[in-house]
C-alpha positions, 0 to 999 in steps of 0.5 A, a space after each residue: 019019178 021025181 020032177 024038180 020044182 026048183 028054178 035055176 038060180 044065177 050064181 053071179 048074183 047075190 041071193 037065190 035069184 032066178 037066172 032070168 029075173 030082172 029084180 035082185 034079192 035086194 030089190 034092185 033092178 038089172 037092165 035087160 040085155 038087148 040081145 037075150 032079155 036076160 039080166 045084164 051082169 054089171 061086170 060083164 056089161 057093154 052099155 049103149 046108154 049108161 043106166 038105160 040100155 046094155 048087153 052082156 058082152 058074151 051075148 053081144 060078141 056071139 051075135 057079132 060073130 054069128 053075123 060075120 060068119 053067116 053074112 046074114 043081111 037080116 042080122 046086119 039089119 038087127 045090128 044097125 037097128 040097135 046102133 041107130 035106136 040105142 046108140 053104139 056101145 063104146 067098145 062094141 063097134 062093128 062094120 061089115 064090108 
């Protein structure tokens, strides 16, 4: 049997760049997503502090939805911690009642 020795590449970024690499093919850097650690794709980003902290919209929305659906106090704590430490993303407000 043959084992593939290639890593998955990110189709949304130029060049053959490993999907989790924070360095682009042109040597510029991506911000890490505060939720996943994967690179933040500019057209899919929510910025907490422009140029410093960001999340991928899809990952942030999944975290918000999971928090609402499960009503997990631990996840609520994570969201409040992120909000206090990094500031609230302009379009990603959240409240749990």
